[in-house]
C-alpha positions in Angstrom: 3.8 -9.5 10.3 4.3 -6.3 8.4 6.6 -5.9 5.5 10.4 -5.7 5.7 10.8 -3.3 2.7 6.8 -1.9 2.9 6.6 -4.1 0.0 7.7 -0.9 -2.5 9.0 -2.1 -5.7 12.5 -2.0 -6.2 13.6 0.8 -8.8 16.0 -1.4 -10.2 13.5 -3.6 -11.4 10.6 -1.1 -12.6 13.8 0.4 -14.7 14.3 -3.3 -16.6 11.2 -3.1 -17.8 10.6 -2.5 -21.1 8.4 -4.9 -22.6 4.8 -5.5 -21.6 2.1 -8.1 -22.1 -1.2 -7.3 -22.9 -4.0 -7.5 -20.8 -7.6 -9.0 -22.0 -10.0 -7.0 -22.5 -13.8 -8.4 -21.3 -17.2 -7.3 -22.0 -19.5 -7.1 -19.2 -22.5 -8.1 -18.8 -24.7 -10.0 -16.1 -23.7 -13.8 -15.9 -24.2 -17.1 -14.2 -21.7 -17.8 -11.9 -19.9 -20.5 -14.6 -19.9 -17.6 -16.8 -18.5 -15.3 -14.6 -15.5 -13.4 -16.0 -11.9 -13.4 -13.9 -11.0 -11.0 -12.3 -7.2 -10.9 -9.8 -6.6 -8.5 -7.4 -2.1 -9.6 -6.8 -1.6 -8.1 -2.8 1.8 -6.9 -2.3 2.2 -8.9 1.0 0.7 -12.0 3.0 -3.5 -10.8 4.1 -3.6 -8.7 6.9 -5.9 -6.0 7.8 -4.9 -3.3 5.5 -6.1 -5.4 2.4 -9.3 -6.1 4.6 -11.7 -4.7 1.8 -10.4 -6.6 -0.9 -10.4 -9.9 0.8 -13.7 -8.9 1.7 -15.1 -8.0 -2.0 -14.0 -11.8 -2.7 -15.6 -13.1 0.1 -19.2 -11.5 -0.5 -19.0 -12.3 -4.1 -19.4 -8.7 -4.9 -18.2 -8.6 -8.5 -21.7 -11.2 -9.2 -24.3 -8.6 -10.3 -21.5 -7.0 -12.7 -20.7 -10.6 -14.7 -17.8 -10.7 -12.5 -15.4 -13.7 -10.6 -13.2 -11.2 -8.1 -10.2 -13.2 -6.8 -7.6 -12.2 -4.2 -4.1 -13.3 -4.3 -1.6 -13.1 -1.3 1.7 -11.1 -1.9 5.2 -12.1 -0.1 8.7 -11.1 -0.3 8.7 -12.2 -3.9 6.3 -10.3 -5.4 6.4 -7.3 -7.1 2.5 -6.2 -8.1 3.3 -3.6 -11.0 5.7 -5.9 -13.1 3.2 -8.8 -12.5 0.0 -6.7 -13.5 1.8 -4.8 -16.0 2.9 -8.2 -17.9 -0.8 -9.7 -17.0 -0.4 -11.5 -14.6 -2.9 -9.8 -12.4 -5.7 -7.6 -14.0 -5.2 -5.4 -10.9 -2.5 -5.0 -7.8 -2.2 -3.0 -4.4 0.8 -1.0 -4.1 1.8 2.5 -2.7 0.9 5.8 -4.9 5.0 6.6 -5.3 5.8 3.4 -6.8 3.3 4.2 -9.2 4.1 7.4 -9.7 8.1 5.8 -10.1 6.9 3.2 -12.3 5.3 5.3 -15.3 8.2 7.6 -15.4 9.9 4.2 -16.6 7.3 4.1 -19.1 4.9 1.1 -17.6 1.3 1.9 -18.4 -0.5 1.5 -15.2 -2.8 4.2 -13.7 -4.1 4.3 -9.7 -7.5 3.8 -9.8 -8.8 3.4 -6.1 -7.3 4.5 -2.8 -8.0 2.5 0.2 -6.0 3.6 2.7 -5.2 8.1 3.3 -1.6 6.6 2.9 0.7 4.4 3.3 1.3 3.6 7.4 4.7 4.5 7.4 6.5 4.7 10.8 10.1 4.8 12.0 10.1 2.9 15.8 12.7 3.4 18.3 13.0 2.5 22.1 10.7 4.2 24.2 12.7 7.6 25.6 11.3 10.9 27.0 14.1 12.9 26.0 13.3 11.9 21.8 10.4 15.0 20.8 10.9 15.2 17.4 12.5 13.4 14.3 15.6 15.6 15.0 16.7 14.3 18.3 17.2 10.9 16.4 20.2 12.5 14.9 23.6 10.2 14.9 21.7 7.0 15.4 21.7 3.6 13.1 18.7 3.3 11.1 17.2 -0.5 9.9 15.6 1.1 7.0 14.5 -0.1 3.3 17.8 1.9 1.3 17.5 3.9 -1.5 13.7 3.9 -0.9 12.0 6.8 -1.6 10.5 7.6 1.5 13.8 7.3 3.4 15.6 9.4 0.9 12.8 12.4 1.1 12.7 12.5 5.4 16.4 12.2 5.1 16.8 15.1 2.9 13.3 17.2 4.4 15.0 16.8 8.2 18.6 16.4 7.5 18.8 13.0 9.0 22.4 11.8 9.7 22.9 8.3 11.2 25.8 7.1 12.0 24.7 3.7 9.6 22.3 2.7 7.6 21.6 -1.3 7.3 18.7 -2.9 5.3 16.0 -3.4 7.6 14.7 -7.7 8.6 11.6 -8.8 10.0 13.7 -10.0 12.9 13.3 -7.9 16.1 16.8 -9.2 17.7 19.2 -6.4 16.6 16.4 -3.9 17.3 16.1 -5.5 20.8 19.7 -5.6 21.6 20.9 -2.1 20.6 19.1 0.3 22.3 19.9 3.5 19.8 18.4 1.5 16.7 15.5 3.5 15.0 13.8 0.3 12.4 10.8 1.6 9.6 8.0 -0.8 9.6 4.6 0.0 9.4 2.7 1.7 12.2 -0.4 -0.5 12.1 1.6 -3.5 12.9 5.2 -2.8 14.1 4.6 -0.8 17.1 2.3 -3.8 18.7 4.9 -6.9 17.6 7.3 -5.1 19.8 5.0 -4.6 22.7 4.2 -8.4 22.2 7.9 -8.9 22.3 8.2 -7.4 25.3 10.2 -4.0 23.9 8.9 -1.0 24.8 9.0 1.9 22.2 7.4 5.1 20.5 7.3 5.7 16.9 7.5 8.8 14.4 4.9 8.3 12.0 5.9 9.7 8.5 2.7 10.9 7.7 3.4 13.1 10.3 6.2 14.6 9.0 4.3 14.9 5.3 5.1 12.6 3.1 1.9 10.9 2.6 1.7 8.9 -0.3 -2.0 7.0 -1.0 -2.1 3.3 -1.1 -3.9 2.3 -3.9 -5.4 -0.3 -6.3 -4.4 0.5 -9.5 -4.5 -1.2 -13.1 -3.1 -1.2 -17.0 -3.9 1.8 -19.4 -5.0 -0.8 -21.7 -7.7 -2.6 -19.2 -9.1 1.0 -18.8 -9.1 1.7 -22.5 -10.4 -1.2 -23.6 -13.1 -2.3 -20.5 -13.6 1.1 -18.8 -16.7 -0.7 -18.0 -15.2 -3.9 -15.8 -12.7 -1.5 -13.9 -15.8 0.5 -12.8 -17.4 -2.5 -11.5 -14.3 -3.6 -10.1 -14.1 -0.6 -8.5 -17.5 -0.3 -7.0 -17.4 -3.7 -5.6 -13.6 -2.2 -4.0 -15.7 0.2 -2.2 -18.5 -1.9 -1.4 -15.5 -4.2 0.2 -14.4 -1.8 2.1 -17.3 -0.5 3.5 -18.7 -3.6 4.8 -15.3 -4.4 6.3 -15.1 -1.1 7.9 -18.6 -1.9 9.4 -17.5 -5.5 11.0 -14.0 -5.9 10.7 -13.9 -8.9 13.0 -16.2 -11.1 10.5 -13.4 -12.0 7.8 -11.1 -11.8 10.7 -10.6 -15.3 11.1 -10.0 -16.0 7.5 -7.1 -13.8 7.3 -5.6 -15.0 9.9 -6.1 -18.3 8.5 -4.3 -17.3 5.8 -1.3 -15.2 7.5 -0.6 -16.7 11.1 2.1 -14.4 11.6 -1.0 -12.0 12.7 -2.0 -12.5 16.1 -5.4 -11.7 17.0 -4.3 -8.6 19.1 -2.4 -7.4 16.2 -5.4 -7.3 13.9 -7.4 -5.4 16.6 -5.4 -2.8 16.5 -4.9 -2.3 13.3 -8.1 -2.3 12.4 -9.0 0.5 15.4 -5.7 2.7 13.8 -7.4 2.4 10.4 -10.8 3.5 11.5 -9.2 6.8 13.2 -8.2 8.3 9.9 -6.5 5.9 7.3 -10.1 5.2 6.1 -12.9 7.3 5.5 -15.9 7.3 7.6 -18.2 7.8 4.6 -18.8 5.0 2.6 -19.5 6.8 -0.5 -15.9 8.9 0.1 -13.9 5.5 0.1 -11.4 5.4 -2.5 -11.4 8.8 -3.4 -8.3 10.5 -4.3 -7.4 13.9 -4.5 -5.2 15.7 -7.2 -3.4 18.0 -4.5 -2.9 14.9 -2.8 -0.7 13.4 -6.3 0.8 16.6 -7.3 2.4 17.0 -3.1 3.6 13.7 -3.8 5.3 14.2 -7.1 7.1 17.1 -5.9 8.5 15.6 -2.6 9.8 12.9 -5.7 11.4 15.7 -7.6 12.8 17.1 -4.9 15.1 14.1 -3.9 15.8 13.7 -7.9 13.1 10.6 -7.9 11.3 11.9 -10.7 12.3 14.8 -13.4 11.4 18.5 -13.0 8.7 18.1 -16.0 7.0 14.8 -15.2 3.3 15.0 -15.2 1.6 13.2 -12.2 -1.5 13.2 -13.9 -0.7 10.5 -16.3 0.0 7.7 -13.2 -4.2 7.9 -11.6 -7.8 8.1 -13.0 -10.3 9.5 -10.7 -13.3 8.9 -12.8 -14.2 5.1 -11.4 -15.0 6.5 -7.6 -18.5 8.7 -8.4 -18.9 11.6 -6.1 -15.4 12.8 -4.2 
């Protein structure tokens, strides 16, 4: 099931982070399995296709040659990857670039090091209606969204959206089914397919088409980058290969993912991987994970426009492109 709130870390939680536990620093060396250094990767939702390359890296034991043992840990509704990675509960976390920027502004020393998806696949879903040509045609409707979150505040301001009311989104489709005027947020990899499976005909407006395109990223702490850049480099290399393996054959690990998360059906998984191959993941394995300064700048300016970031904030403190060569 798609995350009800896109798993965006709550701003209030980030604000309360004032002290951080130190991350362990390790020395990389070829090792036997029993001597391998553990590397934990915490995802921000239950196992599903948009995390596929990370699970593939674990399944293929891709850290072994560098002396690492990669373990992926499922997220869920009570998991907030940024504070948990910052406090040393995992070495790496999966999250959204806008959340990384917001955390950084609040003094949380984390950096994105790898972008597995070109953008977080936010979408706004509405009952199929040929009269709706653009987001402006959704004016005056009720919206079920993650209240106060960055993408929504930006979209409301940018497109002058005036909902009749706003309500917190949940994973329950019943309220949407019974209100033909409702607009509901989700991820376009999953929510429209879930609606179709439930017999609800929908259309959608992808937030990326409106211009809001935060990377979907793997991040770690400043301390780990500073004390053990070789571990970070080896982990990123393993993840890049994991994503290449997953996109080459997304069916191989499908039974494993579906065993971990039985709320994702076979058809929904297949639809998601097709969408991912259509621009969300680079077709060039050597370019998987690449991040552009211009995209981080664009996102930073968007967050500044809705006062989520101060005008003098430097977005370059929130990411590090050195670990994916050839970008």
